[in-house]
C-alpha positions in Angstrom: 112.2 85.4 116.2 109.5 83.2 113.8 110.3 84.3 110.1 108.4 81.3 109.3 104.8 83.3 108.3 102.4 81.6 105.9 98.2 80.5 105.1 97.5 76.9 106.0 96.4 75.1 103.6 93.1 74.1 104.6 92.2 78.0 104.3 92.8 77.5 100.5 91.4 74.5 100.5 88.2 75.6 97.5 85.1 74.5 98.9 86.3 75.9 102.4 87.9 79.2 100.9 83.9 79.7 99.0 82.1 79.1 101.7 83.2 81.2 104.1 83.7 84.2 101.2 80.1 84.8 99.9 79.7 88.7 100.7 80.3 90.9 96.9 80.6 94.0 99.0 83.9 95.1 96.9 83.2 94.5 93.5 80.9 97.7 92.9 83.4 99.2 93.6 85.8 97.4 91.3 83.1 97.6 88.5 82.8 101.6 88.6 86.5 101.6 87.7 86.5 99.4 84.8 86.9 101.4 81.6 83.8 102.2 79.8 85.5 99.8 76.9 84.6 96.4 76.7 87.8 95.6 74.8 90.2 96.8 77.8 92.1 93.9 79.0 92.0 93.4 83.0 94.4 92.1 85.7 92.8 90.1 88.9 96.4 89.2 90.8 95.1 86.8 93.5 92.1 85.6 92.6 91.2 83.0 94.5 88.5 80.9 93.2 87.8 84.1 90.9 84.6 85.7 93.2 84.9 88.3 91.2 86.8 87.5 88.6 83.7 86.0 86.9 81.1 88.8 87.6 83.4 90.7 85.7 83.8 88.6 82.9 80.3 88.2 83.1 79.9 92.1 82.4 81.6 91.2 78.9 85.2 92.5 79.9 88.2 90.7 78.9 90.1 90.0 82.4 92.5 87.1 83.7 93.3 85.9 86.7 96.4 84.6 88.7 96.6 83.0 91.6 98.8 80.8 92.9 96.9 77.9 94.9 95.9 75.6 91.9 93.2 74.0 93.8 92.1 77.9 93.8 92.3 78.3 90.2 90.8 74.9 90.0 87.5 75.7 91.4 87.9 79.2 89.4 88.1 77.0 85.8 85.0 74.8 87.1 83.2 77.8 88.0 84.1 79.7 85.0 82.8 76.5 82.4 79.8 76.5 84.0 78.7 80.0 83.1 79.9 79.4 79.9 82.7 82.3 80.4 86.1 82.3 78.9 88.7 83.6 81.3 92.8 83.1 81.2 93.4 81.7 84.5 97.0 81.4 85.3 99.0 79.9 88.5 101.9 81.9 88.9 103.7 84.3 92.0 102.6 87.5 91.6 106.7 88.4 92.9 107.5 87.5 89.9 104.6 87.4 87.3 106.6 87.8 83.6 103.1 87.6 81.3 104.2 89.3 78.3 101.6 91.9 77.6 99.7 95.2 78.7 96.8 96.2 80.6 94.2 98.3 81.3 93.4 98.0 84.9 95.0 95.5 87.2 93.7 94.7 90.8 95.0 93.0 94.0 91.6 92.7 95.8 90.8 91.1 99.6 93.8 91.9 102.0 95.7 90.5 99.6 98.6 92.2 100.1 98.8 91.8 104.2 100.4 88.4 102.9 103.8 89.2 100.9 105.2 89.5 104.2 108.5 91.9 103.9 109.4 94.9 102.0 111.3 92.9 99.0 108.0 90.7 98.7 105.8 93.9 98.3 108.3 96.3 95.8 108.9 93.2 93.7 105.1 92.6 93.3 104.5 96.5 92.7 107.5 96.4 90.3 105.7 93.5 88.5 102.3 95.3 88.5 103.7 98.7 87.4 105.7 96.3 84.8 102.3 94.9 83.3 100.6 98.4 83.5 99.8 100.4 80.5 101.0 104.4 81.0 97.8 105.4 81.0 96.4 102.3 83.8 95.0 102.1 86.8 96.2 100.0 89.2 93.7 99.3 92.1 94.2 97.4 95.6 92.4 96.9 98.8 93.5 95.8 102.3 92.4 96.9 106.3 94.3 99.8 108.1 95.3 98.3 110.9 93.6 98.4 114.8 96.0 97.9 117.4 93.5 98.0 120.2 91.5 95.6 118.5 94.6 93.8 117.8 95.6 93.9 121.9 92.2 92.7 122.5 91.7 89.8 120.9 95.3 88.7 121.5 93.3 88.0 124.7 90.5 85.4 123.4 90.2 82.7 121.3 86.5 84.3 119.0 84.3 82.3 117.0 84.6 83.7 114.2 82.5 81.6 111.6 79.8 78.5 111.3 78.7 77.3 107.6 78.2 74.5 106.1 80.4 73.9 102.2 79.2 73.0 99.3 80.4 69.3 99.7 78.6 68.6 103.0 81.1 69.6 105.5 80.0 71.7 108.4 82.9 74.5 109.4 83.3 75.6 113.1 86.1 78.5 112.9 88.1 79.7 116.1 90.4 83.0 116.1 93.3 83.4 118.4 96.2 86.2 117.6 98.9 87.1 118.7 101.0 90.2 117.1 105.6 91.0 116.6 105.9 94.6 116.9 109.3 94.0 115.2 108.2 92.0 112.7 104.8 93.9 111.9 103.3 90.2 111.3 99.9 89.4 113.1 100.1 86.0 113.7 96.4 84.9 113.5 95.4 81.0 114.4 92.7 79.8 112.4 91.1 76.9 114.8 88.7 74.7 112.7 86.6 72.0 113.5 85.0 70.2 110.9 81.2 67.9 110.8 81.5 68.7 115.0 85.1 67.1 115.6 88.7 69.3 116.2 90.7 69.1 112.9 93.5 71.2 112.7 94.8 74.9 113.5 95.6 76.8 110.1 98.3 80.3 110.3 96.5 82.9 108.6 99.8 85.6 108.7 99.0 89.4 107.6 102.0 92.3 107.5 100.5 94.7 108.6 100.5 98.2 106.9 100.3 101.8 108.2 98.7 104.3 106.0 101.4 106.8 105.7 104.0 103.7 105.5 101.7 101.8 102.6 101.6 105.9 100.8 105.5 105.5 100.8 105.7 102.6 99.5 103.6 102.8 96.5 105.1 106.0 95.6 108.6 104.6 95.7 107.6 102.4 93.2 106.2 105.1 90.9 102.7 105.1 91.3 101.0 108.3 92.2 97.7 108.3 94.6 94.8 109.2 92.6 92.6 108.8 95.3 93.0 106.6 99.0 89.1 105.8 100.5 88.5 104.6 103.5 85.8 102.0 102.7 83.8 100.5 99.5 81.8 103.2 99.2 84.3 105.5 98.9 84.1 107.2 102.7 87.1 109.6 102.9 89.9 107.7 104.5 90.0 108.5 108.2 91.5 107.9 111.4 88.2 105.6 112.2 88.7 103.6 108.5 88.4 99.8 108.4 90.2 99.9 105.2 92.7 101.9 103.1 91.4 101.5 99.7 94.0 102.5 97.0 92.7 103.8 93.3 96.2 104.4 91.4 98.3 105.3 88.3 102.0 105.2 86.9 103.6 108.1 88.1 105.7 109.0 85.0 102.1 109.8 83.4 101.3 111.9 86.5 104.4 113.9 85.7 103.8 114.7 82.4 100.3 115.8 82.7 101.8 118.4 84.9 104.3 119.4 82.2 101.8 119.9 79.5 99.6 122.3 79.5 95.9 122.4 79.5 96.1 118.7 81.4 94.8 118.6 84.4 95.5 115.6 87.1 
């Protein structure tokens, strides 16, 4: 069995990435859960080129962005400087993060946990979140709700999923194929890139699927209490047809204490 799971370098090319990911449909959800106190400390893990980091900083919050890809962080720094924002962008692996400080809110957006391919990876990352979160802090994340029917149908065809022009003038066409590994729950996605009308390369975008009851259990095992679970960024109730799993969590210890203290509700 091939266990060389990865995301291709071209996918994380900053201009290629930004040209594809222009949406902000998740921004208002994350903004809603920010503390009202602008002195609060916010940590975004897997921040990419700052798609969410910059607008939150523009609202006056102190936010730190962490990512593992240097080209993405360099792009984020350029954007911040252009906007006149002071943001601490840090290159780090979220499985081994140690910033020696605590945050009021930590979030992992944009399906990023799907690139934690083994349970060991996921629990290391969740442990790092727990260690960096204040006792009354919030932890938010979003990911897909696996749709096996969609995956099965998509295995049969190669589909065009994007066509756009980057800021540096490249015309990009992306075609997708996928193959699901049931034993590992990895969706082996391949993006076939055509740049300026010519075939360029095939890039892997392997994603670990997390099924709903499974992920609920993993968060609880990592000592998080799930305060809310939504099926979309409009805070729809999670259900069978939900495309997303969106979590609002707190450290379990806090909620255990709340149960024990009279007059304090969850």
